[in-house]
N, C-alpha and C positions, 0 to 999 in steps of 0.2 A: 717755870722747868720741870721740876721735880714734881709740882702734882700731875702733869702730864704722863712722866714716865711712870708713876704708881697707877695710874687709868691703864695705860696701855698691860700694865702685867699683874691686871685683876685678873682671877681666873674664878670668879664668884658665878657668873652666867648671867653678867648683864646684858650679852649680845646676843643671848638667845632668842628674845622675841621680837629682834630687827629680824636676824636670820630664818624665821618663822613666816617675817608678815611678806619675808623677798619670794620661798619655797611658793608659796599658796598659788601665786598667778603661772609660776612656772609650771608644777604641777598642772593646774587646769590647762593650760594651753597644751601641755602633754596628752593630757585626756582628750583633750577637742581633736587634736595631730590621730590620736587612735583611732577615734571613732571617726573620724572623715576619709583613713586613707580605708576603714571596712566597709563604707560607703561607696566607696571608690570601686576596690574591689569588686563590691558587688553588681554596682553596676556594670562592671566592664564583664564578670560573668552575666549579668542577664543581656548583655547586648549580643555577646554567643552568641547565647540560647537560641535569642530571639532572631538572631541572623540563621544560624543552621536550621530553624524552624520554618523561615521563611521559606530558605534556597529549594528545602521539602517538599511545601504544601506548593508550592508551585509546579508541582509537577503533573501534566494532563491527567493521571489517573485518577486527579481528587475533580466530583463535583462541588457545586454551590453549597449544598448539602452537605458534604461527606467533609472538606473541607476545617471547620470547625471544629473537631471531634479528632481528628486527624493531627491538627496543631495543638492541641492537648495533648494528646498522647508522647506526641515528638518534644513538646516542651518540657513537659516532665520527666522525660529520660536524660534531657539534655541538662535541665537543672541540676538534676540529682546528682548527674557525669560531674560538671563543671565545680559545685558547692559541694557536693559531700551533708547536704540537709535540705529541710522541707521549708521554704520561707512561705511565709507568707503574702503569697503573690496573685493578684489577677493578672491573668491574660484573656485578649481579643483576637479575633482572626478574622476578616474580611476580604472574599473574593471580587474582583473587579467582574461586574458581565460580561466583560468581552475574553475575560478567564489569561489576560495577558499581567494580571499583577497581584498579588496580595499585603496586605499590611499586616504587622503582628504589632501592637500595642501591649507593652508590660508597664504594669506600677504596681507597686511592692515597697517592701519599709526595711530600716533595719535596725535594732533595738542599738542603745546606745550605752555604754558603760558608765560614764565621767560625765556626757553633758544632759545625762539624767538630774543628775543635780541640781542644774541650771533651770531645769523646768521641760526641757526637750527628750523626751524618754524612747522617740523613735526620730530615724532620718528618713524620709520618704525619696524614695529613688524611682524612675521611671524610663523606659527605654523604648523607642519604634524604629521596625523594621523594616522595608518595603524590598520584596521578590518581583523581580521582573522576568520576560522572557524575549529575546532577540537574537540576530544572530550577530556574534563578534567572530568568524570564520568563513571561508567560503562554502557555499552547498553545490553538492553533482545530485541529481534528483531525479531518476527514471522512474516512471509510471508504467507497470506491465497490467492494462487491462483487457480483462474479457467482452469480447465483442459478438461473441457468438450468439446461435441462433436464440435460446431460453434464454439472454436479454432483454428479448423483448416483452417480455410478462411482467407484469406487475410493478410496472414504471420503474422498474430495475435500471433500464438505458435513460432514463433522463434525470434520476435520482444520482446515479453514478455521474452523469457530466455538473451537474449543480456539485456534488459534494467536492468531485476534484479541481472545478475553477475556486471554489472558495480555500480549497490547501494552496493553488496557486498563489489566489489572490494576500492570503496572509505570510506565506513567505517572500512573496514580493513589495511587501508595504514598507518596508524601509527603504530609498531609491539609495543607501550607500552599501546596501547588503552586496555579497556576489553570492549570485544563487543561480544556477544554470536548474535550467529543469528538461528533462527528453519523454515522450510519449513512444509505446509498444502498445498499438490497439492490437487484439490476436486471437485467433481462431484455429480453423485448424493448420493453416498458415502464417506468416507475417508478409505484411508488402513493405518492400525496402526504399520503395519510392522509383520512379522511373525516371528521374533524375541522374538516378547512376547505372546509367545500362553502359555497357561498355569499361566498368571502373574495374579494375586491376583483381579488386578482391572479389570479384562475378562472374561465372563463366556462364556460355551458353545463352546470354540474353538479346542477339538480332533476331530479329525476326526473318524467318523463312520459309518455304513452299516445297512441297512433294509431290509429285502424280505418278498415277499407277493408272493400266489398264487391266482390267478386266473384260470377260463375255459375258454377258447373263442373257439367262434361255428363261422363256415361258412357254406355257402349252395354254392357249389360249379355251376358257370352257363360255360354254352357253346355258343359260337357265334352263330347268327342268324343264322336258316339254309331254305333253301326254302321251299316252302309247295311242297309234293307230290314227292320231290326230295332228294338225297342225299350230294346236291353237297351243302359245305360250301362257304357265304359269307363272300366278304373281306372288312372291311368297310374303308373307304380312307375320307381324309378332303375336303372339297369342302368349297367356300365361305367365304375363310381366313381372316382375318382384324387383321391390329397391334393396338394394346392401349397402352397408356401408366398406369401402378399400381406404385404408391407410397406411402413412408411411411415417417412419421414426429420425430428427433429424436432432441430434445435439439433445437426445432425451424426450423432445417435444413430441408429440404424436399428433398427426393432421388427420383427418379423417374426411373425404366428400362420397357424395351418394350415388350407384352405379346401378343402372336398370340390368339385368340379367332376361330373357328371354325365350320361347321357345320357337324354331318355325313353324309355318304350317301352310302348305301349297292350298290355293283353292283353283277353280278351273270354270270358266264362263262357257254357260250350255252345258254339254251333258258329261255326268262326272267320270272320269275314266283312272284307271290308275298310274301313278307316275313311275316313271322310268329313271335310270342313274344318269350323270352329266351325258353330257355330250364332249368327247375331247376333240377339238382340232391337232393337227401337227405342230410340233411344238416349235417354238421361232427363237432364236438367239441371234444376239447382237452383241458387239462391243462395245464399251463402255470404260471411257477416260476418267477417272476422277483424282479433282485436286486439293489435296491436305493444309492449308494455312497454320502455322504456325504464327502465333503471338504470345510477347511479354508484356502483362500489365503490371509487373512488378513484383507478382510473388517468389519466393527462394523454396527452395526445399534446405535438407538438414545436410550437412557433410555427414562421411560416416563416421562410427563409433571409434572411437570414446570422442574424437573432435566434434563432436555435436554435442556435447557436455560444457566444454568453455571457453575463453577466448587464445588458448592458445594456437602457436602455429597461422597468423594471419594471414602467410604467405599462400595456406592453402585455401582457392574460393570457394565458395559456394553456389550450389548448382539452381541457375534460374530453371522456374517452371513454368514453362509454356501453356497458353492455353487456360491459363485456370486466374479468378477473379481472388481477391483476397482480402478488402475491406479497404479501410484509410492507411495509409501511409505512414510509416515511421517518422516521429520529428528528431534528430537528435537533438543534444543538448545545447538552449540555447537562451541567452540573457533575455531575450526578445517575449517578453507576456503575453503580447497578442498571438504569436506566432502558436504560442504552447495552447491557448486557449481556442482559439480557432480550430486545432489538430482535435482537441476534444471535443467540441461542438459537431465536429462533423462525424463522428463516429456512429457508426450503423450495424445492426445486429444482425448475421448471420452465421453458415456454418456452425463446424463442430468442434468441439474444445480438444486442443494435442496445448497443454501449459508447457513444456518442455521447449516450444519453440517460440511462446511469450518472453518465457525465463531467459535463454540465451541471446535472443536481441537486447534487453535489459542488460545483461552484462556490457555486451558490447561497447554499448553506448557509455556506458561508465570506464571502460578501458581505452586508456590514451594510444593503443594501437588501432588499425586499421581492424574491420570496417569503416568506424568511424574516429575521428581523431582530435573533435572536438574535446574529451576529458583531458585531465590536468591528470601528472601521473600519480600511482597508489601512495601514501603515507600510511607506512605499518602503523600509526596512532588512528590513522583516519580521522585525523582533526585538518588539516590542510593540504586539500579540500577536504571534509566529512562527506564521504561515499553514502547515499541509501538508495535503495529500492522499495519501491512498494510494487506487493503481488496481490491483484484483487478475481476472485474469480465464483460463478458460481455455480459449477457443478464441475462432474468425473470426466476425467480422460474417456474421451469414447474413442479417440482417433490414438494411432501409434503409428512408429516410423515403420515402412515395409520391409524392413530388413536392417540390417547392422550395415550393410554395404549399400543399399538403395536406401535413398533421403526423402521420398515421398512418403508421401501420411495417410498412406490408402489402408493401414492394418487398423485393426480392432482390439489389441490386446492391453488390457486397463493395466495388466500388472508391469507391463515393460515400461510404457507409459508415466506409473506411477515411481518406476525403480528411476529412470531417465529424470523426472521433476526432482526428485529426492539428490539424486548424483550433482544437480546443476547448482540448487539451493547451497548444496556441499561447497562446491566450489567456489559460489560468489561472497561466502564468509569464509573463505581463505583467501580471499584476497582485503578481509576487514572492513566489508561493504555492511549497513547494517540494512536488515533486511526485515519491511513489512509486508503482512501477509494478510486478508479477509476473506473469508469464505461468507459469500453472499447466500443466504435460505440454503445453504447445504446441510443437507440429512443424511447422508452417508458418514457414519462416523471414521472410515478408513481414511475419506478425503481430509475430512477436518482435521485428524490425529498428522498425516503429513504435513499441509500447512501448517498446522501449529509447530512442529519440529523444526520446518523452516525458516521460522520465522527466529531471531537471534537472540529471543529471551520470550520467554509467558507474554507480558505486557507489550509486546510487538506483534501478537497476535489476537484477531478481531474473530469475534462467531459472530456475523451479523443476520439478525432471525429475522429483520425487516427492514426495510428503504430506510425506515428510523434511523435503527440502530448504526446502518448504510455510513450516513450523512456524521452521526456521534463519531464513528471510526478516523474519519479523515481531519473531522477538527481535533481532533485528540493526536492525531498523528504529525500532524502542523504543528500543533503545541507541543511535542516531544522536538521534531525536527530543531527547535531554537533553543537556545540556550543560555540555563538560570543565573543569572545574576543581581546583586545589591544593587538597591537605589540608593540616591545618595542626597 
C-alpha cells in the first residue's frame, strides 16, 4: 500500500509517454475530421455551382454548339463566388438532342492537411447535375399569326403551319400539364366565327336586304355608216400592243398582260368618208336594285381608344357585312386536335393590319367577354402563366378608317404602327409575356416596333428565312417551359 501511494505521488514524468500514445490517434482523428469536413463543404459548393449552371444553360438561347462554352463561363463564375478560390476541377456539359435536358458533370479534388501524412494527399470530389424543362404550372397561350397575301410567297405559310404545330406538340407533350392554346389568324380583319352570331358582345351580325329603285336612261347608237350609202362599216383593231396592268395587295405586286389597240373603219365596195354616229331617241326605264348584306364572321374595330384594349367588354364589336376574312379564331382550349386543325386551315389573303390580330389575342387571354375561357390574371403571371406570340411578315398597309369608324380602309402606316405599339403596351400591362417574330421583314421601323413590343430582347426573333422561323418557334416552346433540376 505504501508503494502504491509513492507511485501516485511521483512527478518525474513517467506517465508522459502513455499520454503521448493516447494523443496521437486523437490528433489523427481530429485531422481526418478537418479534411473530411473540407471535402464535404467543397462538394456542397460544387453541387450548388453545378445546379446553378444546369438551370442557366437549359435556356433555349443556347444551341448545342454554344452550351459547353456558356456552361464553362457560368460554372467558373459560380465556383469563384461560392468558394472564393480557384480549384483544380474539370467540368463537362452536354445538351440532349431534343434540347430538353442538360447534364453538368464535375470532378475535382481537395488538398488534405492531415491525411497526407497517411499517404492520401488529396480527396476526390465529384458531382452531377441535370437541368430539365417542363410545365410545372398552368399555361395560357395566344398565337397571333399573320395570314396576309404575302404569306403565300417563299413557303412562308407552310413553314408557319409546321412550326406552330411543333410548338403545340412540345407544350402538350406532358399529359399532366394544364395547357390552353388559342389561335388568332389575322389580315385586314379578324374572323370571330359564325357560331358567335347574336352574341351580346357583337352588334349587327344578322343578315338583311335592302332595295332601291332608280331610273336608268340609255341613248341607242348605231355603227358608223358611210356617207351617201347604206353600207355598214366594220371596225377592226389595228396597231395593237401588249402592256402590263399591275395591282398591289399587301405589298405584293401582281401584273397581267393587256392589249391596247386603235380602231380603223373599213368599207366594202367604194371607199367613202365616215360620218359621226347616228343617235336614236333616249330610252329611260325604271330599275329596282336589291342589296343583300351577309355576315361571314368578320368584325370591325371598336372606336378609339377601346380598339386598343379588352376594357369595357359590354361595348360590342361591330360586325362587318359582305366581307370575308380568312380562318376563324379558336378560343383557348386544351384540345390539341382543335388547335392544330385551325393552324392547318389557315390561308393567305388580304392586307396587313396588325392591331386587329393583337387586340383579339388579348381578348383570348382576358377572362371577360368576348371569350371567357381564360383564367383570371395573376399579377406574378405564374398561375396561370399567360403568353402571346405575334408573328408577321410585313408592314401595316391598312389602318382604321377613322377613330370613330371601325372599318380598316385607311392607309396610314403611322396610325397603324402607333396603335400596334399601344396595344403591345396594354398587353404587357396585364403582365402577359409577349414574344414577337419578324419574318423576312426588311423595314427597320417594323423590326424596331416588334422588338419594342416583345417583353424582352430575348423574346424578339428576326427570322430572315423560313429556317429561322422554325428555330424561333422551337426556342419559344422551350422558353415557355420552366427549368428545374432532375433527381
